C-alpha positions as CSV (number, residue, x, y, z in Angstrom):
1,M,122.7,124.3,119.5
2,K,122.4,120.9,118.1
3,L,120.3,119.7,115.4
4,W,118.7,117.1,118.0
5,D,118.1,120.1,120.5
6,K,116.5,122.1,117.6
7,L,114.3,119.0,116.8
8,M,113.3,118.8,120.5
9,C,112.5,122.5,120.9
10,Y,110.1,122.7,117.5
11,S,108.4,119.5,118.7
12,R,107.8,121.0,121.9
13,R,106.4,124.0,120.7
14,H,104.3,122.5,117.9
15,S,103.0,119.4,119.8
16,P,102.5,119.9,123.6
17,W,101.1,117.1,125.5
18,L,98.9,118.3,128.4
19,F,98.2,116.6,131.7
20,H,94.8,117.8,133.4
21,M,94.7,117.9,137.1
22,N,91.7,118.9,139.3
23,G,92.4,120.7,142.7
24,G,88.8,120.6,143.8
25,S,86.6,122.3,141.4
26,C,83.2,122.6,140.6
27,N,84.3,121.0,137.1
28,G,83.0,124.2,134.9
29,C,86.9,124.8,134.0
30,D,87.2,121.0,133.4
31,I,84.4,121.0,131.0
32,E,85.8,124.1,129.1
33,L,89.2,122.4,128.7
34,I,87.7,119.3,127.2
35,A,85.6,121.6,125.1
36,S,88.8,123.3,123.7
37,L,89.8,119.7,122.5
38,T,86.6,119.0,120.6
39,P,86.1,119.8,116.9
40,R,84.3,123.1,117.4
41,Y,87.6,124.5,118.8
42,D,89.8,121.8,117.5
43,A,93.2,122.5,119.6
44,E,94.2,118.9,118.4
45,Q,95.1,120.6,114.9
46,L,97.9,122.6,116.7
47,G,99.2,119.1,117.8
48,V,97.6,119.5,121.3
49,R,96.9,116.3,123.2
50,L,95.4,115.3,126.3
51,E,97.6,112.7,127.9
52,G,96.8,110.4,130.7
53,S,100.1,110.0,132.5
54,P,102.2,113.1,133.9
55,R,105.1,111.2,132.9
56,H,104.5,111.6,129.3
57,A,103.0,115.3,129.5
58,D,105.1,118.5,128.8
59,I,102.6,120.9,130.3
60,L,100.5,120.5,133.4
61,C,96.9,122.0,133.5
62,I,95.4,122.6,137.0
63,T,91.9,123.7,137.6
64,G,90.0,124.6,141.0
65,P,91.0,125.9,144.2
66,I,93.8,124.1,145.8
67,T,92.3,121.9,148.8
68,H,94.5,120.5,151.8
69,N,93.8,116.9,150.4
70,A,95.0,117.9,146.7
71,T,98.3,119.8,147.7
72,S,100.4,116.7,148.2
73,A,99.0,115.3,145.1
74,I,99.7,118.2,143.1
75,K,103.4,118.5,144.4
76,T,103.6,114.8,143.6
77,V,102.4,114.9,139.9
78,Y,104.5,118.1,139.4
79,D,107.6,116.0,140.2
80,Q,106.5,113.4,138.0
81,V,106.6,115.7,134.7
82,C,109.6,115.3,133.2
83,G,111.3,118.7,132.4
84,P,111.6,121.3,131.0
85,K,107.8,121.6,131.9
86,A,105.1,124.4,132.2
87,V,102.1,124.8,134.4
88,I,98.7,126.6,133.4
89,A,96.1,127.6,136.0
90,I,93.1,127.4,134.3
91,G,90.2,129.4,136.0
92,S,90.1,132.1,138.8
93,C,90.1,129.4,141.6
94,P,93.9,128.2,141.1
95,A,94.9,131.8,140.8
96,T,93.3,133.4,143.7
97,T,90.9,131.1,145.1
98,N,88.0,133.0,143.9
99,V,84.7,133.2,146.0
100,F,86.4,130.4,148.5
101,I,89.1,132.9,149.6
102,D,88.4,132.6,153.4
103,S,87.7,128.9,153.4
104,R,89.5,126.8,156.0
105,T,89.7,123.6,153.7
106,L,92.0,125.6,151.1
107,E,95.8,126.1,151.0
108,G,95.8,129.1,149.2
109,P,96.4,129.9,145.4
110,L,98.4,127.6,143.2
111,D,101.5,129.5,142.8
112,K,102.2,129.3,146.5
113,H,103.0,125.3,146.1
114,I,104.4,125.2,142.7
115,P,105.7,127.6,139.9
116,V,102.9,128.7,137.5
117,D,103.9,129.8,134.1
118,V,100.5,130.9,132.6
119,F,97.4,132.1,134.3
120,V,94.1,131.7,132.3
121,P,91.3,134.0,134.1
122,G,87.8,133.5,133.9
123,C,85.0,131.6,135.7
124,P,85.0,129.3,133.9
125,P,87.4,130.5,131.1
126,R,86.5,130.3,127.6
127,P,87.8,127.5,125.4
128,D,89.6,130.3,123.0
129,A,91.4,131.8,126.1
130,I,92.5,128.4,127.1
131,I,93.9,127.4,123.7
132,L,95.8,130.8,123.8
133,G,97.1,129.9,127.2
134,V,98.4,126.6,126.1
135,A,99.8,128.1,123.0
136,K,101.8,130.6,125.3
137,A,102.9,127.8,127.6
138,A,104.2,125.8,124.5
139,Q,106.2,129.0,123.5
140,I,107.6,129.1,127.2
141,L,108.3,125.4,127.1
142,S,110.2,125.9,123.8
143,E,112.2,128.8,125.1
144,R,113.1,126.8,128.4
145,A,114.5,123.8,126.2
146,A,116.5,126.3,124.3
147,K,117.8,127.5,127.8
148,K,116.5,131.0,127.2
149,L,115.7,131.7,131.0
150,P,114.0,133.2,133.2
151,V,110.3,133.2,131.8
152,A,108.1,135.4,133.8
153,P,104.3,134.1,134.8
154,V,101.9,135.2,132.1
155,V,98.2,136.4,132.7
156,M,96.2,135.8,129.7
157,P,93.7,138.3,128.4
158,L,90.0,137.2,128.5
159,V,88.6,136.6,125.3
160,G,84.9,137.5,124.0
161,P,83.0,140.7,123.9
162,G,85.4,143.3,122.7
163,C,87.8,140.6,121.4
164,G,87.9,142.4,117.8
165,G,87.3,139.0,116.2
166,A,90.6,137.3,117.5
167,C,88.4,134.7,118.9
168,A,86.5,131.7,117.6
169,C,83.2,134.0,117.7
170,G,84.7,136.1,114.8
171,G,83.4,139.4,116.3
172,A,79.7,137.8,116.4
173,S,79.7,138.6,120.4
174,E,80.4,142.5,119.4
175,A,77.4,142.4,116.9
176,N,75.4,140.8,119.9
177,V,76.3,143.4,122.4
178,E,75.6,146.3,119.7
179,S,72.3,144.8,118.6
180,E,71.2,144.4,122.6
181,A,72.2,148.0,123.0
182,K,70.0,149.1,119.9
183,M,67.1,146.9,121.3
184,E,67.3,148.5,124.8
185,E,66.9,151.9,123.1
186,V,64.0,150.9,121.2
187,K,62.0,149.7,124.2
188,P,59.6,152.3,125.7
């Protein structure tokens, strides 16, 4: 691999640019995606940047169930993202259509229309899980650029209670669960 190719792989891995697209959601996942970029979670220190144009992005982040109206727009935006590219389905709606499964306004899950690389489960997913999904997508993107194909889709684990301190709560959520359990024992 030439030096220029190695530099490009390094840049894609350490500085992914995201383009966010809403497929028709309640905006819960959109709020959590933006929260992951705020100073509390600070994904920008990892080089993650939310980009306003799909032509400048490396990773396409899609939230919400895929409606009839959004299907053609999603395919157009997917085609506008320069290759190599990765797609993240944020939340339960783009992965399974969630509670809207029998709705006549939906076109089914996202992977029926475009290839999805990372699924971040949750309704809405925690910002920690979204950051882990972006990191995994950046790794997939780097491998694609280095021509180490194929890469199978990845489902990110839920982050939160039982995380063992791996998320931003630092294990505080486990302590809350334990203290609530003790309080239940004390109640008459």
